[in-house]
N, C-alpha and C positions, 0 to 999 in steps of 0.2 A: 504495499499500499506505499500510501505517500510516504516523503522524505525528509527529514528536518535536518540541519544543521546549523550551529552557532558557534563563532570565534569570538573571542576577546583575547585579540592577539597584540603581538609587538611590530607588525610588519605588516605591508597591504592584505588585506585579507580575500578582496573578490576572486584572486586566482584559486587560494586554499578552497574557499567554497566551493566552487564550481568542480574541483578534483572533488573533493569529498562527497559532491551531489552524485559524481559519476560511479563512484563506489556504491551509489544508491541507486543506481540505475535497474538493478538485479529487481527491486522490489516492484517495478511498473510506474509507467507514467506519462501523461500526455502533455505536459506543460511543465516548466521551471524558471526559476526566478531567485534574486538575490536583493539585500536592504544593507544597506550600509548606513552609519553615524561618521561625517566628515567635516571634521573643525565646528561640530556641534550640529551639523545639517544631515536631516534624515534622508535619502533619496534610494532609489531603488530602479532595477531593472528585471524584465520578464519578456519570454518568448514561447511560442507555442511550438509542440514537438519536441524534436530530440536535444540533448544537451548543446550540440553541435551551435546550433540554432541561439542560444545564448550566448555564448562563447564568441560568437561571429559578431552577436550585437557590441559584446562590453570590448572589443577592438575597435571599433566605430564610436560607440560612445561609452566611455570608459568611467568606472565607478571606482570612487579613490573612499580610504577609510580604513582603520584597523579595528573596527567593529562590525560586525555585521552576522545576519543570518541568511538562511537560503531555504530553498525547498521545491522538491520535484514532485507535481502533483497528479494525482490519479481522480480523473473527474466524478465527483456525486453530485452535489448541487450545482446545477450550471455545465455549460458546454465547454470543452477545453480551447477556450479562448483567453487571447492575453490579457482582456480586461477581469478574465475570471480566474486568471493564474496569481499566485502567492510570490512574496509574501503580500497580504492587503493592508492596506495606509488608509487611516481616518488621522487626519490633523498630526496630531503630533505623535502618532504611534505607529508601528508596522508588526505585523502577527503572521506568523505561520502554524499551519495546522494541521494535523493529522486525526481525520475522526470524522464524526458528525454532532452537529449541534441541535439535538432534536426540536428546543425549543424556541429557535431563531424568528418564528413567524409572530411568537408572542413579545421578543426581546425588541423585534423591529415596531412593532406596534407601539411598544412603551418608548423608546425613544423617536420615532416620530411625533409623538408630543413635545419634545423637547428641539424641536427642529432638524432631528438628524437624520437622512434620509440616504438608503442605499444607492449604489452607483453600478454594483454587479450584481450576479443571481445566486452569489454564494452565499451560503450561512457562515461561513468563515469573517465575511467584511462585519458580521454583525459585532464579532468578538473584538475588531478594533474600533469600531463606533462606539460600543458600551465602554470599554478604555476610555477613548476620548471624552465620552459623558462623564464618566468620574474624574477625570483631570480637571474638566472644566468645570467642576464643583469645588475645585480645590485640593483634591488629594494629592499626594506626591505620586512619581510612577509605580513604585513598590505596592503602596497601598492599592492605586487604581487599576494595577492588573490583578490582585487578590481579590476585592470586588468585585470585578467581572469575573474571576473563577466561580466565584460564589454564585455565581446567577445561571450558571451554564449547567443543562441537561444534557445527557447522552455520553459519548466515549471521546475523548481527546487527547492528543500531547500537543503542549503550544510552546512557542518561543516569542517573547515579545522584544522590542527594541525601542527606544524611545528616542525622539530629536532631544539634541541638547544634553543628552546622557553615552557617552562616549566609555564609561567602564560600568556598566549595568545591562544586564540581561535579566529577564525573568523565565523560568520555564515551569511546565504543571505536567502530571499523568495523571488520567483518569480511563482505565483500559486500553490505550494505545501506548507503547514504550517509549521510555527515553531513558538515554543516560547522559550521565555529566562527566565530563574529561578532565583529568587536572593535567596540567603542564609548568613549566617552568616559567611563572610571570605572563602565562597564559591560561585562559578557562573555554570550555566547549562545551557544547550542546549536542548530541544526535540522537536518531530514531534508534541506532545500534552502535555496538563499539566497530562495526567495519568503517562504518564512516570515517572514525576517529583515528582508526590505526595508526595512519602515516604520521599524524600529529604528537600522541600518547598512547602508552599503554596502560595508564592509570583510569579504572572507569569506577564511577559509582552508579549505580541502577536505582534508579528512583522507585519507589514502592508505589502503590494504589493511592490517588491522593494527595501524594508530595507535589509539593511545591518549592523551587530552588532558585534561590537569588545569588546571581554571580556576579563577582566582580573579579580582575584580576589576581587577587590576591586568596582567591579561594569562592568556595559557594556554603551558604548557610540554607538548612533545608527544614522546611515544617512539613508536618503530616497533616492529613484531612480535617484535625480539630484544631489545626493551628500552632502545636507543641512542636517547639524547636527538636530535633531529633538528628542523630547522627548515622549516617548509613556508610556500610562497608566501603572503603577505596579497595578494589580489586585490583592487581596487574595481571591481564591478560595476556595469554601467548599469543605474540605475533604471527605465528604459523597459522594459529586459529582464525586469524582476521586477512589473511593472503585472499587477494582478489587477483589472480592472474589464469589464463586457457592454460599456460603448461605447454605451448607448439600446438594446440588444436586451433581449429577453425572458430568453435563455438565454445562456449561454457559447456553447453549441455554435451556436446561430444566428450569433453573432458570428463564430466561427471559419471557419464555411460561408461568410460574407459577405468575410471578409477574405483570401479564397484569390487572387483577382487579384493583389492587393498584394503578398504574401507570394511569390506563384509570380515576381514580377517581382523579388524580392529574391533568389531562388535563382539566377534567370538571370542577374542582374547579377554575383553574385560568382565564377560560372563560365565568362561570355562573355567573350570580348575581340575585338577588331578581326581578331584571327588565328585565330579560333575558338575550342575547348576549353578552358579552362587550369585543372588539378586542381592541388589544393594541394601544398604540398612537394616530394617527389621526384617524385609523379605517379606512375601504374600502367605498366607496359609488357607491354602484351596481346598483344604478339607474342612474348613470351616465356613463353606459358600453351597449355596443352592442352588443360584445363578449369578451371572455375570451380565451387565450390558455395555455396550462398548459405543461411543460416540465419537463423531469426526465428522470432516467435510473431506471433500475432493477426493484425492488422492489417498488420502490418510484414512477415508472412510471405505475405501475399498481393499487397504488393507486389515483394516477392522473385519469387513465382511470375510476376506480371506481365511482371518483367523477363527471364523465361526464353526468355519468346517473343522479345521484342527483341533479346538476345545470340544467342539460337541462329540467327534468322534475318536481321539484319543483319552482324551479327558471326561467324557460322559459329564461335562458341564453344560447345562443349557446357556445359549447366548443368545442376546437382544442386539441388534445392530441398527443405528440410529442417523441418518443425518442429522447434525446436532442444530441446524437451522430449525427442522421440525421437532425435535426431542423437546426442545424449550418452551416450545408454545403448546405440544401437546400436552406438556405436565402429565406424564404419566406417572401410576402407583409405583412405588419402589418397594416390593416385596423384603419381609425379614431374611438376613443373613444373603443378601446381594452385594457385591460389589461394583462399582463403576470405574470405568477405565476409559481415556480421554488420550487421544491422539491427534500430536499437531506437531509439524516439521518445527514452524518457529515459535511454538509454544503461546501463541497471541492471539491464535485465531479466536474472534469474538465471538462467534456461536459456540464453540467448543468450551471457551472460558464461561461463558453466562450458564450454560447445560451443567459444567463441575458445580458451579456456584448451586445451582438449583437442587443438585444431587447432594450439598455437604452434608442437611441435617437428616438426610432421608436415606443414605446407601450405608452399609456398615463399612466401607473404606474407600477411597478415592486415590486411584491410581493414573500417573501421566504419563507417557509413552511420547519423548520430546527430543529433538535436535539441540536446543539448547538451553542448558541447566539453569541458565539463570533468570529463565522466563518465567512469566505469571502464571503459566499452568502449570511447572514445576516447582515452582514457591507455593502453591496453595493446594499442593495433592499431598496426600499423606505418605506418599512414595513416589520418587519420580525415578524414571527406566530409563537412561538415554540412550540414545542409539548409536553414537559415535560417528555418525557419517561425514562430520567435518562441513562448512560451510558449503552451502549449495546456491549457486546463484542463477540458474537457469530456471526462469519462472515454471517448467514443466520439471516435475520433481522427476528424478531417476534414483540417484545413489540413495535416498533420504528414505523413498518407497522399498527396497531393497533390505535395506537395515531395518525399516520398521515390521517388514514381513521376519526378518530374522529373530528380531526379539520377541516378537509374540508367538513366531514358533516354540522360543526357550521356554517361554511363559506355559504354552499347552503343554510341553513336555514338564515342565516342575510341576503343574497341575497334575497330570495323569501320574505322575510318579507318588504324590502325595495322597491323593485319591485312590489310590491300590489299583490303578490300571495299567501301570507301567513297571515291570520287571527291574532289576537295575541290569542286567544283562542286556534288556532289549533296548533301556535308556541309552548303555553305553555304545552299543552299535549304531542306534542312530547318532550319535554326537559323532562318532568315527566318520560319518558319513556329511556331517555338518562341518566337520573341522576340513575334508577335502574339498568341499562345494566352492571354495574361491578358486581352486586350481579348475575346475569343470566350469566357472564362470569364465576364467581366461581361453578355456577352447571354443564355449560358446562366441566370443568376443571375436574368434577367428574366424567366423561367418560373414563378416562384417561388409564384405566386398559382393558377396551371394545377395544378401538381403538389400543393399543399394541397389543390386541390378534390378530387384522386384519391385522396389520403391519406385524406382524409374518409370514403371508402365500404371503403379496404383495411382503417381501421381496426375494423371490422364481422367482421372475417375470423379465425378460429383456426388456418389453415394458409395459407403463401404457398410458391409454389416460383418460384426465379429462375433463367431460363436464358441462357447464353451461349456462343458459340464463337470458337476461335481466343482472342486476348488478352481476349475479353470473358468469357470461362470465368472466371478468377479476379477480373473486377468481378461479376460473378452471386455468385460466394462474397462479397466483400468486402459488395453491398447485403444481402444475407441476415443476414450477421453484422450490421450496422449495423441493421437491423429488429430483430433479436430480441434485440440488447443492451439498447435503450431503448422498444421498444414491449412486451417480452415477447410478441410474436406468435411463435409456431415457425416459423421458415421454413428453409429448404434450398436448395441452389444444385444445379445440374447441368450438366454440357456438353450442350449442346442433341442431339446426335446420342447420347446417352446414353439418352435419355427412353423408347426403345423397349425398353429392357434393365431396366426394373423401374418407375422413379418414374411411370410414365405410368397405372399402378395407381391411383394417389392421386388423378388427376385425376376432378373432378365440377363441378357448376357453387359448390360452395362453397369451390372452392380456386383463389384467382386466382393468375395466372402472369404474373411481370415478365421481358419477355422484352428483352434489351440486344442491339440489333443496327443499326447504322450499316450505309449502304447500301456494304458492302464486296464482296470478292472472295466470302465464305461468305455474304451474304445471303441468296442465294436458299434455300440448303440450311437456313438459319434458319427461314426461314418456312415451309417444309414441316414442320417440327416444331412449329411456330406452329398450322400447320392440323390438326395432329393432337390438338393441345388442343382448338382450338374443335372438333374435331366429336365429340368426347365432351362435351359442356356447358361446358369451360371457358372462364375470364372471363380474358382475355389483354389487359395492359396491355405495350405496345410502345412502349420508349425508342429513338427510329431520327431522323433527319433529316430533311429536307424530301424528299429523293429515295425515301427508305425509306417514309416516310408516303402519299406519291402511290401506291406501288407495292402497299403491303399494308393500309395504315393503317384504310381502310374498315372492314376484317374484324373489326379487334381494335376490344374493349370498348372501351379508351381507349388515347388515344396522348398520349406525352409527346415534342415535338420539340425537337430541340437543335441547334444551329450545325452548317453543315457543317466537317470537319476532315480533314487525312489521316489515313488509315487508322493510322499510326505513333502520333497524338498523341490518338487516339480514349479509351484507356486513362483519360487524367487527364480531360478532358472529362466522361467519361461516370460519374466518380466523383460528379459534382455532384448530377444526379436521383437517384442511388442516395442520397445522403448527405441530401438535400430529402424524399425519400419515409420515408425512415426518422423524421427529424424531425418532419414534419406529422402522421405516423401518432402516434406518442408524444406529442405534444401534446394530440391528438384524444383520445387514451386516457387523458391526463391521467397521465402516469407521471412520473416524476422523471428527465428529459432528462439533465442534465449529470451526475446521480449516481444511476446506474440501481442498481437493489439486486444487493447481492453482489459488485459489481466493484469494481475498485480502477485506478487508472489507471498507477500502475507497479507492476510483478509483482517483489518483491525476493525470494521466497521461491518455491520448488518448487510 
């Protein structure tokens, strides 16, 4: 979602602001801007589209100053225009904002009675106008910012900059992440540590409701009740904040290629000589009667896959919900039910709201996250890191396979605790898991063949994905990846549902991707594949050697994967689905890493 950066520096900040915003591009955006205070005078520059447009503007119309704020906007209220781009200014105050102000219409009506009217379509301008109103009543800048924050309803991360104040910046967070960076005679604000990494490795993560007042000598923080508080200053690993393509054309390609390595990191974090070791107090699955899993997007599909594992090998009933539906359906939570939440960023607004709904209802709250300092990690009873490292591409790849790996380990732990997995059977599966990174490396060796298939798929307007069992959620993931980055319409169906409607779509112009390792459901999936081909459909069969020998001659294209045990197939088969989407998008010339209209971290509803 939108990216925020602020600098109280000792040198000209415009170049540093733009560079920090560039590190936040992965979050998704459609306009960008910066504001500075120079010799007491507040000024700003904004541009629509990519950051290069803002950079070009600054070449022709420079912006001086050693204090400044910057923003990449993903449009919510109002179209992506220069007028709606951040920073927003009203009189002597400029504001950048990530989130949504739910009561902005009421605030506008109130401000109109004081003679203040908006000039944009955004909710954010209302924040600047409200701060101006408080300044007009005689409040000091910090007092005006706090009074403004008190009036806001919704989720937000904010940074305020004031005319005439070259050594002052105010930040606040409620629902959206914000971090304070500590430098040598300089101070910073950022949506995450990645933005601040070139400037400092000393970071303070603001907690829910916190407000920070920054000067070059440091930061003072108050909590939601206005009490002065001390928040930990953490030293972050610079490697963890590295943002480079490592010789690859796109971040997505790099992150697909990293999966064998990061999967090894995940396994090393959870496996010992004695088996599976969970962090902290662990989880007592024997004390549970049910598990509810909640997430959004790709994380939801990881949870959907895990449902098969928990129910089949641990005999633990699982409900899986899209977080935005779960929170408003307000389902009853039976006794002895634990709630598990999955989020790459750990800040996903709907997932976080679902967690808070479950807080006093579920037996325990567990978070599967990639950011240990995130809100979901902090508010869970137990955080389960996936150890994927920084993921820049908007379309999740390595985070998905690491999520699957952690979830499979949890299912195995549950099976063991609930008496459905002997130590001998557990050790056999864990040995297979330890070998999985090598299998993924072999799968990546099929890249050129997958690229050739993708070149032909790129001509299609509609593509269907089919799968049975745990391949059904993977079919959804394949369709999601393809539509996210190639903009080809793609849908996924359970193979057995084909005859119940979707088969009407089949003709020679609609390729059908079938995910079908030679498992216990293979023959049934092949029958569905035959139904497609009988109607002129072109089948791309993703299978193993045995499956290819059995049914490959009848398919239009075959992508052959190494053989793995059925339990591990969802992790392996994520790779060809990702590569198929990636190469199709490249063939179509789309923006692979920053697809249109999408954001990496969705911190608003």
